[in-house]
N, C-alpha and C positions, 0 to 999 in steps of 0.2 A: 757801646760797651757798658756805659753808665746806666742806660735804661734797663739792659738785661740784668745788671747787678741789682738794680732797684727792685725789679719784678721778682727776683729770687730771694730778696732779703726777707727777714722774718716779718718786719713791719708791713711791707708791701703785700706779702701773701695774706697777712691778717686782714688788711684793708679790703683786698679783693674778695676774700672769703665772706667778710661781713656784708659788703655791698651785694655779693651774689645771694647771700641768705635773705637780705632785705628785699631783693628783687623777686625771689621765689615767694616770699610772704606776700609781696605786692601782687604777683601773678595769681596767687591763690585768692587774694581779696578781689581781684578783678573778675574771677570766675563768678563770684556772687554779684558783682556790679553788672557784668555782662548779662547774666541771667535776668536780673531786674530790668536792664535795658531792653533785652529781647522781649520779655513779657509785656513791658509797657508799650513797645513799638507795635507788637502784634495786636494788642488790644486796641490801640488807637487806629490801626489800619483796618480791622475786621468788623468793627461795630457799624451798624447801618444808620449813619448820620450823614447829612449832606456835607460833602467835602472830603470824605474818606475814600480810599481806593475801593473798598468793598462796596460802598454805596454806588459809585459810578458803574462798576461792572454788574452789580445787582440790578440796577435800573434798566440797563440795556446790555445784553450779552455781547461782549466784544469779539468773541471767537465765532466763526461761522457754525451754524447749527443746520444739520441736514436731516430730513425725514425720508428714509428709503423704504419703499413698499415692494414686497414680493408677492405676486398673485399666484394662488394655487389653481392651476389650469386642470380641469377635469378632462382626462384624455379618453375615457371609455364610457361615454354617455349612455349608450344603449345597454351595455352590460350592467351598468349601475342601476338603471331603471328596472332591469329584469332580476335584480337581487344579487348581483355580483359585487365583489369588493371594489370600491372606487380606486382608481389609479390617478395619481397627480404628478404634475411637473411644476416646480416653482419657477416663475418667470419674473426676472427683475435683476437689478433694482430699477425702479422708477423713482427718481430722486427729486425732492423738492427742497429748495432753500427755505429755511424757517426763519421768519422775522419775529423777534421777541422783544417786548419791552413792557415795563410796568407803567400803569396809568392810574389816574384817580388816587394819587399817593397822599396820605395824610398821617401825621404823627400824633401820638398821644404820649407826651413826656411823663405824665403821672404814672401811666401803666408801663411805660418803656416799650411801646409797641408801634408798629407802622401798619397802616391799612392800605390795600391796593387791589387792583385787578390786573390780570394778565391779558395783554393783546398779542394775538398771533396772526400771521399771514403766511401763505405758502406760494412760492414761485417755482414753476417747473424748471429743472435744470437738465436740458437735453444732453449736454456733454457728459454728465455723470450718470446717465440712464442707459439702459440696454436698448431702448427704442423710444419712439414718440409715445406720448400718453394717449394717442388714438389707437394704439394696439388693442386688439380684442382677445378676450379669453373666455372660457366656459366655466360657469359655476352654478350654484343653486340660487333661487330667489329667496332672499331673507324674509321679505314680507309674507310670502306664501307660508313659510314655516312658522313665522311669528303668529299669524292668524290661526294656523293649524294648532299651535300650542295653546292659544287662548280658547280655541274651540273645544278643547278637552274639558273645560269647566263651564261652557255655556252653549246650549243648543241654538240660541239665537245667533251667536257669532259663527257657529259651524254652518248654519243655514245661509247666513249672509255671505260667507266665504264661498260656499258652493255656487251661489248665484253670481257673485263677482267673477269667480274663476271661469265659469262657463260663458258668461256674457262678454268677457274680454278676450276669450280664447287664449288665456294665459297658460304657462307651463312652469313646472317647478325648476326646470333647467333654463338658464338664460345665457346668451352671448352678449357681452357688454364690454365697452371700452374701459381702459384704466381710468381715464378722466371721468367718465360717467359713473363708474363704480364708486369712485372716491367722493366726487363732489355733486353728483346728481344726474339722473337720466329719466326720461318719461316712464312713469310706472303705471300700468293699466289699472291696478286697484285704486290708486289715488285719483286718477281721472274719473273712474266710475263713481267714487264716493262724492267727488265734487259735483258731477252732473246730477247724481241722485239726490243729494241734499240741498244743492244750490248754495252751499257755504263757500266762502273764499279760501278753500283749502289748497295747499301746494300740490302740484301734480308730479313733481320730480322727487326722486329718492336717491340718496347716496349714503355710503357709510359715514361720511363726514359732512353731509349736506348741512349748510348753514354755519359750518365751523371755520371757514376761511375768511380772513380779514374781519375778525370779530374780537370782542372782549369777553372774557370768561368770568366765572364767579369771583366773589370777593374773598380775599385772604387777609388774615391778621397774624403777623409774626412778631416775635420779640426782636428788638434792635440790639440787645446786648449791652446797653448803657448801664443798666442796673447790675447785670451779671453776664459777663462775656460768654459763659458756658451755655447760655440760652439763645445766643444770636442765631437768627434764621429759624428757630424752633416755632412751630405753628401753634398759635393760641386758638384760632377758629378758622373754619372754612365754610363758605356759603352760610354764614350766620349760625353755625353750629360747631360744637366742640366734640361731637361724636357722630357716628353714622347710624343708620337704622336698617341697613340691608341685611345684616347678618344676625346670627342667633345667640350671641353672647357679647358681653362687654369688651372682652379682649379683642375679638374680631372687629368690633365697631370703633376701635380707638382711632383717632386722628392724631398721629404722633410723628415726630421727626421734622424734616425740612422738605422742600420741594426738590432736593437733589442738586441744586445749583451750587450750594455751599453748605458746610456744616460748622460745628463749633471749632475753635482753634485748639491747638495742643492735643491732637488726636494721638492715641497710642494703638499698638497692635491689638490690644485686648478690647478695644471699643467696637461695639456693634452700631452701625449707622442706620438710622431709620428714615425712610422716605415715604411720604404720602403721595399716591398717584391717583388723582381723580378719575382718570380714564379707566382704571381697573377697579375702582370703587373700594380701595383698601390701602393700608400702609404695608410696606415691605421692609426687609432688612438686608443690608449687605455687610459682609465680614471680610476682614483682612486675609489676603492669601499670599502676600509676598511683596518685596520691594521692586521698584521700577524707576525709570528716569525718562523725562520728556524734555527735550530742548535744553538739556543741561540742568534741569530742576529735579531733584530727588522727589519721588512720590511713593505712596503706598497703593497697592492694587487691592481693590475691594470687589467682591462678587456676591451675587445672590446665592445662598446655600440651597442644596437640593431639598432639604426638609421643608422649605417653603412651598414646594409643589407636591408634598407627600399627602397621601390619604389620611383621614383621621385615624384609621386603623393602624397605620405605620407611625404616625406622629399625632398623639392625642390632642395636643394644643390646637390643631387645625379643626377640631370639632365645630368650632364656632362658624366656620365657613360652609358648613352643611346647611342648606336652606330648603324649605322652611324649618326643617328639623333633621334628625339623623337619617331619615329616609332619603334626604337629598344629598347625601355624601357622594362624592365623585371618585373615580379611580385615581391612583397616583399619577400626577402630571397635569391635572385639570383643576380649574377654579370655576365654580358655578356662579355666573354673574346674571342669571335670569331675573332675579328680583331687582337688581340694580338697573339693568338695561331694558327690562320689559320685553325681552326677546330671548329665545333659547341660545344664549351666547355663553361660551365656555372659553376661558383664557388658558394658555399654556405657554411654555417656551417654544421657539421655532422648531419645527421638525419633531415635536413631542420629546425634546430633550428632557430628561428626568422622568419621562412617562413610563408606565409599566409596560412590560413586554406585550401584554394583551392589547393595550391601547395602541402601541406602535404597529402591531400586526393587523389591526382592524382596517387599516388603509395601506395602500402601496405608494411608494415614492418618497417616504421619509428617510432622511440620512442625517441624523443628529451628530453634530461635531461641536464639542464643548467650546472650543476657542472661537468658533464662528457664531454660536447661537446663545451663549450665556449673557446675562446682564453683567456689565463690566464697568468699573469706575477707577480712574486714577486720581487720587486725592493728595494734594500737598498738605502734609500732616501738621505742619506748624500753624498754618493759617486756616486749614479746613476747606480750601477752595478746590472744587472739582476741575481738574486740568484736562481730563479726557473722559467722555461718557459714551457708552454703547448700551442703550436701553432697548432691549429686544423683547418682543412680545408677539404671540400668535393668537389670532382670533379664530375660533371654531364655532360651528353651528351644530346643534343636535338635530339631526334629520331623522324622521321616522314616518311610518305610514299614517296617513289621515284619511278617513273614509270619504271626506268631502273633496279630496284631491285624487282623482281617479288614477293619474299616472304615478302616484306615490305608493300605491297599494303593495307593490312587490319589493320595494327598496328595503335594505337593511337599516336597522336603527344604528346610526353611526355618528360619532363626533367628527363632523365634516370640516377639514381644514379650509378656511375661507381666504385668509391672507396673513402674512406676517410683516412686521416692520422693525426697523432699527432707527431709533432717534439718536443721532450721534453728533458729538462735538469733540474736536481735537485741538489742543493748544497749538496756535500758530506762532511763528517766530516773532512777529511784532508784539504780540501780547506777552510772550515769554520774556522778551527784552524789557518791556514795561514792568513786569513783575520783578525781574532781577534788579532794575534800577530803583524802583520804589520800595522794595521790601528787602531783598537779599543783600543789596550793596552795603547798607549801613550795618547790617548784622555781620557781614563778612569783615568789614573794617574793624569792628569791635572785637571780633574773634581773633583777627590777625594781631592786633595790638596786645591782647591778652597772651596769645601764644608766644609772641616775640619777647615780651617782658619775662615771662616764665622761663622760656628757653635760654635767654641770655643769662638770667640769674642763676639758673641751674648749672649752666656751663661754667660760669665764674666760680660758683661755690665748689663744684666738683673739681675744677682745675686747681683751685687753691688747696683743696684737700689732698690731691695727688702730689702737688709740689711739697706740701708739708710732710707727707709720708716719705717721699723720696729723700728730703733733707734729713729726716730722722734716721732713715736706713743708712745714709752715708755717714752720719755722725757716729752711729753704732759701729759701723765697719772700721772707721778710722780709730775708734777707741780700742 
């Protein structure tokens, strides 16, 4: 009874109100303190310095990374050779576990950079594949059309190819195993050149021949020590700060990161740039909406359609026309001939974002945005990529070449060769590690701030209500 009387007394109400007001002020001050704490914690966790969380995951990817290959199987060989539209069926996935780690790491503290090389190895995963990698499919011979393309500019190469093609009884259509197609199979042209020249030349050819269990070009990126907003940003690649494949400075820029992580404190308005050596250019991904992975809020970022548009539709893409505007491609394609030394054109799988004319030039395409787009889930406070689906299709430009007798009747076609999905998804152990090392302390600080503010606000509002009620009762009594 005494306590109740005390709590309703003027002095007690006044004290509760003052304490509540002070707690509200303290809660407001804690907002600033917590923001400073969060910023400091994130900065210390995301810079690339030995001992930080970011460095450990940067050095060797903790989440499983998979490379899935889908082969475009040509199903109407004779019709295609006689001028018909090629018909395809994609067969896959053939999945490889990708082992990644940084090697040859050295820091330059004065520049605030770290230099390294990427090591990659691929191990076939039968359980995640549609069949063994000894499965066979039908496609065109890339070397035949590469020599054919070079023969357009050289009579000597055209004559040499005619001689090689006939002497080896080659054909522009080949049946090849998945393993051979990717990592190497005996190629008659190469055997002929080795025998003809006596040079120690390789006799196997594959799309990624020599790329398994190897170290790639040198990268130099900023550590973020001097400015956290530059962390992971590329300073140079392969001893250069720009490319030479394209026709203007914009297209030749090496900017962004390698896609494993970005700068911290990302907003919805930020465009994230990624340099991809395999396609010889940098690309951009843009925010498309919120998401959540393993209880961690993320932002979903995707490659926009304008990145695949023709220069006519999107003038900024004019720099990707090589060697000049005469080399512009239809919407949906990127001409990588200068970069790869072969008539290779990149696109999204199934010609997603491609023009209607491009999609109807072949049969078997079924573009589905959710299955074929480039897709990233990024934890926006730290800038870490939590989920990646990096999808790409490789196409060859096939056309008649007079030194290749069986090619004389074929249509000029952007021939789907294969498509891939390099993917990584946050697993539970890595998510738990992230929550324990990053989110836990931020959550505690946020809870303390919320508790102090809520209690203070409750006390202040409660005392105010009691004071109003006392005043009303006093007036009523009067």
